[in-house]
C-alpha positions in Angstrom: -4.8 -48.3 -57.1 -3.3 -44.8 -57.2 0.4 -44.8 -56.9 2.0 -43.2 -53.8 5.2 -41.3 -53.9 7.8 -42.7 -51.6 8.3 -40.7 -48.4 11.9 -39.9 -47.5 12.4 -40.1 -43.7 15.4 -38.2 -42.4 16.6 -39.1 -38.9 18.8 -36.7 -37.0 21.4 -38.5 -35.0 21.3 -37.4 -31.4 24.7 -36.4 -30.0 25.1 -37.7 -26.4 25.5 -35.0 -23.8 28.8 -36.5 -22.7 30.2 -36.2 -26.2 29.1 -32.6 -26.4 30.8 -31.9 -23.1 34.0 -33.6 -24.3 33.9 -31.5 -27.5 33.3 -28.3 -25.5 36.1 -29.2 -23.1 38.6 -29.6 -26.0 37.9 -26.1 -27.2 41.0 -23.9 -26.5 38.8 -21.0 -25.3 36.6 -23.1 -22.9 38.9 -23.0 -19.8 39.3 -19.3 -20.1 35.5 -18.8 -20.4 35.0 -20.9 -17.2 37.6 -18.8 -15.3 36.1 -15.5 -16.5 32.5 -16.7 -15.7 33.5 -17.8 -12.2 35.3 -14.5 -11.5 32.4 -12.5 -12.7 29.9 -14.4 -10.6 32.0 -14.3 -7.4 33.4 -10.8 -7.5 31.2 -8.6 -9.7 29.2 -7.2 -6.8 32.4 -5.5 -5.5 31.9 -2.9 -8.3 29.3 -1.4 -6.0 31.7 -1.1 -3.1 33.2 2.2 -1.9 36.7 3.4 -1.0 38.0 2.2 2.3 41.0 2.6 4.6 44.2 3.6 2.7 42.3 4.3 -0.5 42.2 7.9 0.6 46.0 8.2 0.6 46.6 6.3 -2.7 43.5 7.3 -4.7 41.0 9.8 -3.3 43.5 12.5 -2.1 46.3 11.8 -4.5 46.8 14.8 -6.9 49.2 13.0 -9.2 46.5 10.8 -10.6 44.2 13.7 -11.6 46.2 14.8 -14.6 48.3 12.9 -17.2 50.9 15.7 -17.0 52.0 14.1 -13.7 53.0 10.8 -15.4 56.7 11.6 -15.6 56.7 12.7 -11.9 55.2 9.3 -10.9 58.5 7.6 -11.9 60.8 9.9 -9.9 58.9 11.5 -7.0 57.9 10.0 -3.7 55.2 12.6 -3.3 53.5 11.3 -6.4 53.1 7.8 -4.9 50.6 8.8 -2.1 49.1 11.8 -0.4 51.0 10.8 2.8 54.6 10.3 1.6 56.1 10.7 5.0 54.1 7.7 6.2 54.3 5.5 3.1 57.8 4.9 1.8 57.0 3.0 -1.3 57.5 3.1 -5.1 54.8 1.5 -7.2 54.7 3.7 -10.3 52.8 1.5 -12.7 50.0 1.1 -10.2 49.8 4.9 -9.9 49.8 5.2 -13.6 46.9 2.8 -13.8 45.0 4.9 -11.2 45.5 8.0 -13.4 44.1 6.2 -16.4 41.1 5.0 -14.4 40.5 8.5 -13.1 40.6 9.8 -16.6 38.2 7.1 -17.9 35.6 7.8 -15.2 35.5 11.4 -16.3 34.3 12.8 -13.0 35.9 15.5 -10.8 36.4 12.9 -8.0 37.7 9.4 -8.3 34.8 6.9 -8.8 35.1 3.7 -6.7 33.3 1.5 -9.3 35.9 1.8 -12.0 38.7 1.0 -9.6 36.9 -2.1 -8.3 36.2 -3.1 -11.8 39.9 -2.9 -12.6 40.7 -5.1 -9.7 38.3 -7.8 -11.0 39.7 -7.6 -14.5 43.3 -7.9 -13.3 42.5 -10.7 -11.0 40.7 -12.6 -13.7 43.7 -12.0 -16.0 46.0 -13.4 -13.4 43.9 -16.5 -13.0 43.8 -17.1 -16.8 47.6 -16.6 -17.1 48.0 -19.0 -14.2 46.0 -21.6 -16.1 48.4 -21.1 -19.1 51.4 -21.3 -16.7 50.2 -24.6 -15.1 49.3 -26.2 -18.4 52.7 -25.3 -19.8 54.5 -26.7 -16.8 52.4 -29.8 -16.7 53.2 -30.5 -20.4 56.9 -30.2 -19.7 57.0 -32.3 -16.5 54.2 -34.8 -17.1 54.3 -35.7 -20.8 52.8 -39.2 -20.2 49.7 -37.9 -18.5 46.6 -37.6 -20.8 46.1 -34.0 -22.2 42.6 -33.9 -20.7 44.0 -34.7 -17.2 46.6 -32.0 -17.6 44.0 -29.5 -18.7 41.7 -30.4 -15.7 44.6 -30.1 -13.2 45.5 -26.7 -14.6 41.9 -25.5 -14.5 41.6 -26.8 -10.9 44.7 -24.8 -9.9 43.5 -21.6 -11.7 40.0 -21.8 -10.3 41.4 -22.5 -6.8 43.4 -19.3 -7.0 40.4 -17.3 -8.5 38.1 -18.2 -5.6 40.5 -18.7 -2.7 39.3 -16.6 0.4 42.8 -15.3 1.0 42.7 -13.2 -2.2 39.6 -11.4 -1.1 41.6 -8.5 0.3 43.3 -7.9 -3.0 40.1 -8.2 -5.1 37.9 -6.1 -2.8 40.3 -3.4 -1.8 40.9 -0.8 -4.5 44.3 0.1 -3.2 45.5 -3.5 -3.7 45.5 -3.3 -7.5 49.3 -3.4 -7.4 49.2 -7.1 -6.2 47.0 -8.2 -9.1 49.1 -6.2 -11.6 52.4 -7.6 -10.3 51.0 -11.2 -10.4 49.6 -10.8 -13.9 52.9 -9.4 -15.3 54.9 -12.0 -13.5 52.8 -14.9 -14.9 53.1 -13.3 -18.4 56.9 -13.5 -18.0 56.6 -17.2 -17.1 54.3 -17.9 -20.0 56.8 -16.3 -22.3 59.5 -18.7 -21.1 57.3 -21.8 -21.6 57.1 -23.4 -25.0 53.9 -23.1 -26.9 52.5 -26.5 -28.0 50.7 -27.8 -31.1 49.3 -31.1 -32.0 51.0 -32.9 -34.8 50.1 -36.2 -36.5 52.9 -38.6 -37.3 52.7 -42.0 -39.1 54.3 -44.8 -37.3 54.6 -48.5 -38.2 54.9 -51.4 -35.9 56.5 -54.1 -38.0 56.7 -56.6 -35.2 52.9 -56.7 -34.8 52.5 -56.9 -38.6 50.5 -53.7 -38.5 50.5 -51.1 -41.3 51.3 -47.4 -40.7 49.1 -45.8 -38.2 48.5 -42.0 -37.5 49.6 -41.0 -34.0 48.7 -37.7 -32.4 51.6 -36.0 -30.5 52.4 -32.7 -28.9 55.6 -30.8 -29.6 57.1 -27.5 -28.6 56.8 -24.7 -31.1 59.4 -22.2 -29.8 62.3 -21.7 -27.4 62.1 -19.5 -24.4 61.3 -15.9 -25.4 63.7 -14.3 -22.9 63.3 -10.7 -24.3 59.5 -10.7 -23.8 59.9 -12.4 -20.4 62.3 -9.7 -19.2 59.9 -7.0 -20.4 57.0 -8.5 -18.5 59.2 -8.9 -15.5 60.1 -5.2 -15.5 56.4 -4.4 -15.7 55.8 -6.6 -12.7 58.5 -5.1 -10.4 57.4 -1.6 -11.3 53.9 -2.5 -10.2 55.1 -3.8 -6.9 58.4 -4.9 -5.4 56.9 -8.3 -4.3 57.4 -9.5 -7.9 61.2 -9.2 -7.6 61.8 -12.8 -6.6 60.7 -14.0 -10.0 64.3 -13.5 -11.1 65.3 -16.3 -8.7 62.7 -18.7 -10.3 64.0 -18.3 -13.9 67.1 -20.5 -13.3 65.2 -23.6 -11.9 62.5 -23.1 -14.6 65.1 -23.2 -17.4 67.0 -26.1 -15.8 64.1 -28.3 -14.9 61.7 -27.3 -17.7 63.9 -26.8 -20.7 66.7 -29.1 -19.6 69.3 -26.3 -20.3 72.8 -26.8 -18.9 73.9 -24.7 -16.0 75.9 -22.2 -18.0 73.1 -21.6 -20.5 70.4 -21.4 -17.8 72.5 -18.9 -15.9 73.2 -16.8 -19.0 69.4 -16.5 -19.7 68.8 -15.7 -16.0 71.3 -12.8 -15.8 69.0 -10.2 -17.6 66.3 -10.8 -14.9 68.9 -10.3 -12.1 70.1 -7.1 -13.8 66.6 -5.8 -14.2 65.9 -6.4 -10.5 69.1 -4.6 -9.5 68.3 -1.6 -11.7 64.8 -1.4 -10.1 66.2 -1.6 -6.6 68.6 1.2 -7.3 65.8 3.3 -8.9 63.5 2.6 -5.9 66.1 3.6 -3.3 66.8 6.8 -5.2 63.1 7.7 -5.2 62.2 6.8 -1.6 65.6 7.5 -0.1 65.9 4.2 1.7 65.7 0.5 1.1 63.3 -0.5 3.9 59.8 0.9 4.3 60.4 1.7 8.0 62.6 0.9 10.9 62.5 -2.7 12.3 59.1 -3.0 14.0 60.4 -5.1 16.8 63.1 -2.6 17.7 66.1 -4.5 16.1 66.5 -6.2 12.8 67.2 -9.6 14.2 64.3 -9.5 16.6 62.0 -8.5 13.8 63.1 -11.5 11.7 62.5 -13.8 14.7 59.0 -12.4 15.2 58.2 -12.8 11.5 59.2 -16.5 11.6 56.5 -17.1 14.1 53.9 -16.1 11.5 54.6 -19.3 9.4 51.9 -21.5 11.0 49.3 -18.7 10.5 50.3 -18.4 6.8 50.0 -22.2 6.4 46.4 -22.0 7.8 45.5 -19.1 5.5 47.0 -20.9 2.4 44.7 -23.8 3.2 41.8 -21.4 3.2 40.9 -22.1 6.9 39.2 -19.3 8.8 39.4 -17.0 10.7 40.6 -14.2 8.5 41.6 -10.7 9.7 42.1 -7.4 7.9 44.8 -6.5 10.4 47.4 -8.7 12.1 48.9 -6.0 14.4 47.7 -8.1 17.3 50.6 -10.5 16.7 53.1 -10.3 19.6 56.7 -9.0 19.2 59.8 -9.6 21.2 59.5 -13.4 21.0 62.2 -15.7 22.2 64.2 -17.7 19.7 62.9 -20.9 21.4 59.3 -19.9 21.9 56.7 -22.3 20.4 55.6 -20.1 17.6 59.2 -19.4 16.4 60.1 -23.1 16.6 57.0 -24.1 14.7 57.7 -21.5 12.0 61.3 -22.5 11.7 60.3 -26.2 11.4 57.8 -25.4 8.6 60.3 -23.3 6.7 63.1 -25.8 7.2 60.9 -28.7 6.1 59.9 -26.9 3.0 63.5 -26.3 2.1 64.4 -30.0 2.6 61.5 -31.2 0.5 62.3 -28.8 -2.2 65.9 -30.0 -2.4 64.9 -33.6 -2.3 62.3 -33.2 -5.1 64.8 -31.2 -7.2 66.9 -34.3 -7.5 64.1 -36.5 -8.6 62.6 -35.9 -12.0 59.1 -37.1 -11.4 58.8 -34.7 -8.5 60.0 -31.5 -10.2 56.5 -30.1 -9.8 56.9 -30.2 -6.1 60.3 -28.6 -6.1 59.2 -25.7 -8.4 56.0 -25.1 -6.5 57.8 -24.9 -3.2 60.5 -22.7 -4.7 57.8 -20.4 -6.0 56.1 -20.1 -2.6 59.4 -19.7 -0.7 61.0 -17.1 -3.0 57.8 -14.9 -3.2 57.6 -14.9 0.6 61.0 -13.2 0.8 59.8 -9.6 0.2 57.2 -9.9 3.0 59.5 -11.7 5.5 61.0 -8.4 6.8 64.4 -9.1 5.2 63.8 -5.4 4.3 61.8 -4.1 7.3 58.1 -3.5 6.7 55.3 -1.9 8.7 53.8 -5.2 9.8 54.6 -8.9 10.4 52.1 -10.3 8.0 48.9 -9.6 6.0 46.6 -11.8 3.8 47.4 -9.9 0.7 51.1 -10.9 1.1 50.0 -14.4 0.0 48.6 -13.3 -3.4 51.8 -14.1 -5.3 53.2 -16.9 -3.2 49.9 -18.9 -3.3 50.5 -19.8 -6.9 53.3 -22.1 -5.7 50.8 -23.8 -3.4 48.4 -24.5 -6.2 51.2 -25.9 -8.5 51.9 -28.4 -5.7 48.2 -29.1 -5.1 47.6 -29.7 -8.8 50.6 -32.0 -9.0 49.4 -34.1 -6.0 45.8 -34.1 -7.5 47.2 -35.8 -10.6 48.8 -38.4 -8.5 45.4 -39.6 -7.2 44.5 -42.8 -9.1 40.8 -42.7 -8.3 39.9 -39.8 -10.6 36.2 -39.6 -9.7 37.2 -39.2 -6.0 39.8 -36.6 -6.9 37.4 -34.6 -9.0 34.7 -34.7 -6.3 37.2 -33.6 -3.7 38.5 -30.7 -5.9 34.9 -29.6 -6.6 34.0 -29.6 -2.9 37.0 -27.6 -2.0 36.4 -25.0 -4.7 32.8 -24.7 -3.6 33.8 -24.3 0.1 36.3 -21.6 -0.8 33.8 -19.8 -3.0 31.3 -19.7 -0.1 33.9 -18.3 2.3 35.0 -15.7 -0.3 31.4 -14.7 -1.0 30.8 -14.1 2.7 34.2 -12.5 3.3 33.9 -10.0 0.5 30.8 -8.3 2.1 32.9 -6.6 4.8 34.7 -4.6 2.2 31.7 -2.7 0.9 32.3 0.4 3.1 34.4 1.6 6.0 31.7 1.1 8.6 31.1 -2.5 7.6 34.8 -3.2 7.2 36.0 -1.9 10.5 33.0 -2.4 12.8 32.5 -6.0 11.6 36.2 -6.8 11.9 36.3 -5.3 15.4 33.1 -7.0 16.6 33.8 -10.5 15.1 37.6 -10.7 15.2 40.4 -9.8 17.5 40.1 -6.7 19.6 42.7 -4.7 17.7 43.1 -1.0 18.8 44.0 0.2 15.3 40.9 -1.4 13.8 38.6 0.1 16.5 40.2 3.5 16.0 39.5 3.2 12.2 35.9 2.2 12.9 35.4 5.1 15.2 36.9 7.5 12.6 34.5 6.0 10.0 31.6 6.6 12.4 32.5 10.3 12.7 32.6 10.6 8.9 28.9 9.6 8.7 26.6 12.4 7.5 24.8 12.5 10.9 28.0 13.4 12.8 30.3 14.9 10.2 28.9 18.4 10.7 29.0 18.2 14.5 32.4 16.8 15.4 35.9 16.6 14.0 38.1 13.7 15.0 41.7 14.6 14.4 43.4 11.8 12.5 46.8 12.2 14.2 46.0 13.1 17.8 42.6 11.3 17.9 41.3 14.4 19.7 37.6 15.1 19.4 36.7 18.6 18.5 33.1 19.9 18.5 32.6 22.1 15.4 28.8 22.9 15.4 25.8 23.0 17.6 23.1 20.4 17.6 19.9 21.6 15.8 16.4 20.1 15.7 17.1 19.0 12.1 20.1 16.8 13.0 19.3 15.9 16.6 17.5 12.6 16.0 19.9 11.2 13.4 23.0 12.2 15.6 21.5 10.6 18.7 20.7 7.4 16.9 24.2 7.2 15.5 25.8 7.8 18.8 23.6 5.3 20.6 24.6 2.7 18.0 28.2 3.6 18.3 28.1 3.1 22.1 26.6 -0.3 21.6 29.5 -1.2 19.3 32.2 0.4 21.4 30.9 1.0 24.9 34.4 1.8 26.3 35.7 4.0 23.5 36.7 7.4 24.8 35.9 9.3 21.6 32.4 7.8 21.3 31.7 8.4 25.0 33.0 12.0 24.8 30.9 12.8 21.7 27.8 11.4 23.3 28.4 13.4 26.5 29.0 16.6 24.6 25.8 15.9 22.6 23.7 15.5 25.7 25.2 18.7 27.2 23.9 20.6 24.2 20.4 19.2 24.4 20.2 19.6 28.1 20.6 16.0 29.2 23.1 16.9 32.0 22.6 13.7 34.1 23.3 11.6 31.1 26.2 13.8 30.1 27.7 13.5 33.6 27.4 9.7 33.5 29.1 9.6 30.2 32.0 11.9 31.2 32.5 9.8 34.3 32.8 6.8 32.0 35.4 8.6 29.9 37.4 9.4 33.0 37.2 5.8 34.1 38.5 4.6 30.8 41.2 7.3 30.5 42.0 8.8 33.9 44.8 10.8 32.4 42.5 12.7 30.1 42.5 16.3 31.4 39.9 17.5 28.9 37.4 14.9 30.2 37.9 16.0 33.8 37.4 19.6 32.8 34.2 18.7 30.9 32.9 16.7 33.8 33.6 19.8 36.1 31.6 22.1 33.8 28.6 19.7 33.8 28.7 19.6 37.6 28.9 23.4 37.8 25.7 23.5 35.6 24.1 21.1 38.1 25.0 23.4 41.0 27.5 20.9 42.6 30.4 23.2 43.2 32.4 20.9 45.4 32.3 18.1 42.9 33.2 20.5 40.1 36.2 21.8 42.1 37.4 18.2 42.5 37.1 17.5 38.8 38.8 20.8 37.8 41.6 20.0 40.3 42.2 16.5 38.6 42.3 18.2 35.2 44.8 20.8 36.3 47.0 18.2 38.0 47.3 16.4 34.7 47.6 19.6 32.6 48.2 22.9 34.5 47.4 24.8 31.4 44.0 23.3 30.7 42.0 26.5 29.8 38.5 25.2 30.5 39.5 23.9 33.9 41.1 27.2 34.8 38.0 29.1 33.6 35.6 26.8 35.4 37.6 26.8 38.7 37.9 30.6 38.7 34.2 30.9 38.2 33.4 28.4 41.1 35.9 30.1 43.4 34.4 33.5 42.7 30.9 32.2 43.5 32.3 30.7 46.7 33.9 34.1 47.4 37.3 32.4 47.5 38.9 35.3 45.7 42.4 34.3 46.4 42.1 31.1 44.5 40.1 32.8 41.8 43.0 35.2 41.3 45.4 32.4 41.0 43.4 30.8 38.3 42.8 34.1 36.5 46.5 35.0 36.6 47.3 31.7 34.8 44.7 32.4 32.3 46.1 35.8 31.6 49.6 34.3 30.9 48.1 31.7 28.6 45.8 34.2 26.9 47.6 37.6 27.0 45.2 39.1 24.4 42.1 38.1 26.2 40.8 41.3 27.8 38.1 39.4 29.6 40.6 37.6 31.8 42.3 40.9 32.7 38.9 42.5 33.6 37.9 39.7 36.0 41.3 39.6 37.5 41.0 43.2 38.4 37.5 42.6 39.8 38.8 39.8 41.9 41.6 41.9 43.4 39.0 44.6 44.2 36.9 42.0 46.0 39.8 40.6 47.9 40.6 44.2 49.0 37.0 44.7 50.2 35.8 46.9 47.3 32.8 45.0 45.9 32.1 46.4 42.4 30.4 43.4 40.9 28.1 40.7 41.9 28.7 38.1 39.1 31.9 36.2 38.6 33.8 35.2 35.4 32.0 32.8 33.1 
């Protein structure tokens, strides 16, 4: 029989998926890749969002970011911080420098929203990654007996929780809030510099009692002492991004005492450079803006402002837990609260309870996580607690730095749960819920109309939000060429006539605006003026009556109503409307002109003369007033020279 060559069969061993996952999990880069991927999926669409709200003051209209020659000025001039320096007393030079670099990179005559939103995403992602490093370093210090995989999972849970939490939406989606992300990133970099780096080492140990030979044991050990110099550098970068990072100096001492087990004197010595840097920054800031506080106490007195701010603690707790509703503006919060009002008492109890728990856990080594996390949260709330008076009681972006403390505590408690499968399922569910809320919440920031109209329609009825929504409506192309809404006086000024080309679009926009804000004076007035121009006098009269009903002290509205009634041939009604206008403002020009014309037609020349004499005083260079005044005097004297009256 013919011989057959032997066949070599090679079998490839299949690696179980679970082992592949474990191997991947152990890769140093894997957690950072997960954080980056989650941030990209959740926040990448914000790159297509536009500028909103205060972006016009800090980016769009700010001349100092349009040339690098302004860089030195950014560090010593209040005018270089915003285009409205009298309204924004702040000093955030590194943020402004970042804006200048982004403007330069975009390479366009006007600032491009996409690159500013992209920068927010990148900085937020960097903050989440550094927070992962911070948590992992802290956990290795204070939980050495916990398995490394569990420590890594807890740190990743904390970092992802921060990355997707709905309360950070305002910072990520609002281009102006880049300062929060920058300050957080630099502050975390300072913490990482103070934490020891770790490496795995293998030691050989022998257990002679068990009769065992030498066995290799994998351990982790620190690779360096705190790098105070680098930490101080990153701290300076943080405070020059935003003052909210200043309390980090207060966290250095507990970190060195609890984490590195330094004695009191050594910990204090290493903390002093941070205190000195904070002091220098505060002096520099005061020199630039000319004051320490942003504004005068918003509740009238300093003490009352502090009391009113205490009442925000329960709302902050709800927001930290990621529980809706969320608002872009909290100016609806009441001021002037009593020291014993329910809100103030609840806030004081929450703050006091946090202090007591922090002190208790400080004294017990297994609970150092809890103490450090509560200290983090409490210290970083100080800049937004109106200790230095601010322009508002609270805002969601104020939690961007403090919320790291919450996640340190949450991760610590998560590691305490013995049923790991249940703990992991709970964490995953919470992250998914927060991601859904953030995904939905981010949509309102895509443009000013969506931001303000949605917030006004779905949230609290906040006058400032409604006014911003109305201002955004009048910036739409269909109305921009017809009306000007003065930003300071909120007075509506017609600037052009309606044409067949813009009539349909303007009418559609105004109809939609009235559906959103049926009682808004500016919207009603613009609609009425629009219908006057296109000949819809009945509709215009109805709308002017609605304006007068909403704002009975609006002399312009009464004058406009009188003019419409004159056009309809209803002189008596017009005289009544002009009279109400002049009672509110004796110098209302349109009411004086309209009333003089009506009195002339009614041959009441005496009253026509009274109105024309006032007009002549108010408009001394108007020859038309003088002409008709002379004609009225002739008529009153029985010398009819004209048949028509002043128009």
